N, C-alpha and C positions, 0 to 999 in steps of 0.2 A: 871620496868617502861616500858611503849610503847612510844617511841619517837613521839613528835607532832611539830608543829611551834613554840609553846612557850617554849620548851625545847632547840631548836636550837638558838630561838632569844636569850634568856638568855646567852647560852654560847658564842655567838658572841658578846653580850654587855659586858661580863667578860674580853674578851681579847682585846676590843677595843684600849686600850692604846698600847698594843704591836702591833697589825696592822697598828696604825697610825705612830709610830715608823719605821715599817719596810718601808711604804709607802715613808715618808720622807727621811730616808737613800737612797731609790732607786732614790728618785726625786733628790737628790742632786750630785748621783753618776750616770748620764745617760751615756749609750754606744749604739754607731750605731748599725744597723743590722748586724749580724753575728760578732759582736765583744763586745759581752756581756759578757766577761770573768769573770770580778769581780762580775758582777751583779749574775751569775751561782754560783760561789764561796760562796757569802753571802747567797743566799737562800739556797746553798746544806749544809752550815754550820748550819742553823737553822732548816731544815729537819732531819740532823743527830742527833742535839740536842733532837730534838723531839721523835726520834727513828723511823723514817718514812723511810722505804727502798727506795731508790732512784738509778737509773742507769742513767750514764752522757752518753754524746759521741754522741748524736744525733742531726743531722745536725750541727756538731759541738760543739755550746754551749749548745744545748738544753738537757732537763733532763725528766724522766719519774719516778714520784712518786707513790707509790702504798701502800694503806691501804686495809686490808683484815678484814671485820666485823665477824659475827659469819656464818657458812657455806658459806665460801668463794667462792665456785663453784655454788653458785645458780643463780648469776646474776652479769652482770660487766657492769659498767657505766664510761664514762670519761669525764672529766672536762678540758678546755684549757685556759692557760694565757699566753700572750705574752710577751715579756721582753726588746724590743728594743725599742731605742729613735729615735729621728729626729734632721736633722741636721739644727736646730734653737737656735739662741742666745736669751737664756731668758731675758725678760723685767721685771719680777716680783720681787718685794724687800723682799721677806718672809725670815724666818730662816733657809729656807730649800731650798733657790733659788740653782738652777745648779752649781756646781763647775768646770765642764767641760766646756770651753768655745767653744761656737758654737754648744752645743748639748744640746738638751732639752727633757723631756718627756713632750711633746706637745699633745699627742695623749691618756695620761691616761695610758699606759702599765706599770707605776709603781703601779697605782690604781689595774690593773688587777693581777698583780703578788702577791702583799699582800693581796688582797683578796682572790687569789688562796690558799696562804700558810695558811692564816686565816681561810679558809673552811676546809683544812686539819686538822689543829689543833684542830677545832671543832669535826671532823669525829672522828678523833684519840681518842680524848677524852670519845667520846661516842660510840666507835666501839663494845663494848659487848652489845649495844642496837639495833644493826642493823644487816642485813644480806647481804653477798655479797661482791662485791671487788670494790673499786673506785680507779680510775687511774687519777692522775693529769699532763698533759702536760705542762710542761715550755718550750714555743716555741720561738726559735729566727728569726729574720727577718721577720716580719710580713710587714714591710714598704718598702721590696726591693726585686724586681723580683729575681729568680723565686719563691719567698715566703717560709718561713722557714716551712709553714705546709706540702708543696710538698715535702720537705726533710726530715721532720721527719717520713712521711708515707714511704718514700723511704728507710729509715733506719729502718723500722720495729718497729716504735712506736706504732702501732696501733694492738691490739691484735685480733684474729680472734673471740673470743668469745664476743667482745665488742656490746652491745645492743642500743648504743646510747651515744651522746656525745652532753656537753652544752658548750656554748661561751658566755662569758659576755663582753660587751663595755661601756665604759663611754658616756654620752648623756647630753651635757649642756643645751638641749633645756627642758629637765625636771628638776623639782625641786629633791633635795635630798630625798630621802625615796620612790620615785615613780621610776617605771620600767615599760618596753615597751615590746610587745611582736608582730609578725607578722607571721601568717602560710604561708606556699607556698613560692612563688618568693617575695626575699626581697631585695637582694643588686645585682648590675650590674658585669657583666664581665668587666675586665681592660686590654685595649691593650694600648702600647705607639705608638706614631706615629712620624715620622722623615723624613724630607724632605730636600732636598739639592738641590736648584736651580742653576743652572750653566749658565752663561751667557759670555757676554763680556762687562766688563766695560770701565770706561774712564771719559772723562771730562763731566760733568752734563749738561755744557753748548752745548753740543753737541750731544743730546739723538739720532738724526738721524744716527749717525756713531756708535752706541752702540747696543747690543742684553741684554735688562736692565733687569736684574733678581730681581729686587725691585718690578717692575711695575707685573712682572710674579708673584712673589711671593704673592702680595697684591691680585691679580686676584685668585690664588689659593686659598687664606682663603675663599675668599668669595663663589668659585665655590663648595667646600668641604662641605657647609652649605646644599647643594641640598641632600647629603647623609642621614641626619637626616628629612628634609622637604619634600623632594619628592621620594626618594628611599625607606625609611624605609615602612614597613608595618603600617599601623596606629595603630594597637593594640599592637605593640611591643615598649616599652620605649627604645628610642634611643638618645645618645649625642655625638657631636663631637665637641672639642673645641680646637683651637690653643693656648697654652699659651705662647708661646717664638718665637721672630722672631729677628735673628741675621744678620744685613747688616752693615759689617764693612767699611761703606763708610765715606765720609764727606758730608758738604754742598755742594761742587762742584766735588764730586767724587762718581761717580755710581762703587760698588764694582764688583767683575767678580763672587761672589756667594752669596746666601742668604740660611740660614738654618732656618728652622720652626720644632717646636716640638708642640705635642698636645696628646690628648687622644681621644679613641673612646670606648664608654659603652653602652652595650644592655643587653638584658635577653633572646636571643634567640640562639642556637648555629649554626642554619641551615643559620639564617640571619646574625649573626655575620661573618661567611665564605663568604657570598654573599657581604657583604658591604666591607670585606677586597679587593674585587676586583673591586669593585666600585670606591673606594679610589684611588688605582693604576690607573684605567682608568683615571679617572677626572684629576688626577694629569699630566699624560703624555699629555692628550689633551689640557688642559688648557696652559701648558707650551707650547707645540709644536705651538700654535696659536701665540705666540710671540716670535717664533725663540730661545727659549733655551732648556735646557735639565733639566733633573729631576732625581734625584735618590731617590727612596722611601723604606724606612723601616720600616715593621710593627712588632712590639716585642708584641707577644701574651701574655699577663698576665694572671691574676686569671679569673676561670669562673665563671659565676653568681652564688649567693648563694641561696639556696632553704632550707626553713626549712620544716621540716618534719611535716605535718598537723595534725597527731596525737599527736606526741611528744609534739609538742608546743601547742596544745590545753590542753594537761594534765600539762604543764609547766605554763601556766596561771594559771589554775584553784590551782595549788599548790602555786603560788605566791599570789593569792588572799587569801587563807588561811593564809599565814604567814603575809602578809602586810595589808589586808583588800582590797575590791572591788575599794575603791577609790582611791587606790595607783597604780593600775595597769591599763594601757592604751594601746589601739591597735597603732600600729605604720604604717605609710605610707611607701610606696616603696621608696627606696634610691639609687640613681646613683652613690654613692661610691662603692667602691669594699673592699673585705677582703679575704685574702687569707684561712678564715676558711672554705671557699666554697669548698676546697679541700675534708675536711673530710666529706661535707654533699653528696660527691659520693660515699662515702665507707658504710655509715651506717645512720640511722636516727639521723638528727642533730637539734638543737635548737639555734639559734643566738640571744641574746635579749639585752636590752638596760638598764642601770642604770643611773636615774637620778642624777646629779651632783651639780647643781645650787643651790646658797644660796638664803636665803630672801633679799627683798628690791634691787633685781636685782644685787645681787652678784655672782660671779665664772659663769658669762654668755659668757665669752669668749670663742670662738669656737676652736674646736680640730685644732691642726696644726698653732695656732697662739702663737706669743710670751710671750702673758700673759694668756694662759691656765692655770687653777687651779681649783680646786674642793672644795666643802663644804666637810669636811672629816666627818661628821655625815653618808656622803653616805658608808662609810667603813663597817658599821655594816649592812647595807642593804644588800651591796654586799657579804658580808662573809657568813651571814645567808642565803640568797637566793642560793647561791651556793650550800651550804652543803644539804640545805632543797630539792633543785630539785634533787639532787644526791639520796637522801635517797627516796624520794618520787617514782623516776623512778625505784629503787631496788626494791620497794614493789609492782609496777605495775603489 
């Protein structure tokens, strides 16, 4: 038999109930970044039951599973599935709602791991029908710096003979059954910004006797916007946002210090470095103008993500062969970030989106929200596409 998209789809449909069971178990038992001990143990047990060789201990809780088809040395392709959850209290009322208070799979990593395992089951069942080797990286800590991808790479999870890697991510903007691709630059670098504005607080009725850090911090928030609006080259996507302001005073008390936290994102490494210097200079000058001091910390996060042009074009064509042209869309640039970007620095990479919303406006809550969930028909699409992309790349 020559494998084709129909064979892969049939195999994925046969194991849909099992994949759904796996996804629901993971959703009920979420674990935070780099603490995915029960998650990894559960997945490892299923891999062992299927007879799929797996090595553990990468980045703490990470694992590398490998399936060899015929002529295993002919070509080697990797797939990635992240495992960690977020510190969010789930507000859903499903039978599989999180049982871990304050922790939730609000970014679909339960889906990624379930689909990844499902793809391995399909590939393992059909391994006499394809040639090459497929590696699956079950990765911890995508949601937390320095990112599990960087640590997996450091621990030697990537073989030198790998010719490419695919990553799949849920996307409630698309209906279940549809997927999306974008060649070239796709997602932004992500840096964390921390400012501590220090002044001299006191009675709010006597501002002339104070060095007001609240006013200085407010001015700083406004001044920092010129990084994106006036300093950034027009052709380079750039975002700077302040998401947290802590001024622990009162109606009649000006505090001694104010803390700000935010994010800086862009898609050019040279400009990224220049922007960091602009941020520091603007903070210093703005605060000096009102007589206060400022401490600036910039925590450099994930690099921007680039999808290999050739690999992504072939992946899109493979997706069309599997799902039909009407179910494969082109994606826009996103200023969100992903540690999958680290893999793209080492080999041709393709990070694509899996539609997860349901009919009549259901399952459209955004990722990182307390009501995020998916139309589980998307699991068959996710399993079949991961498996088919691997086989198609091995045959290229």
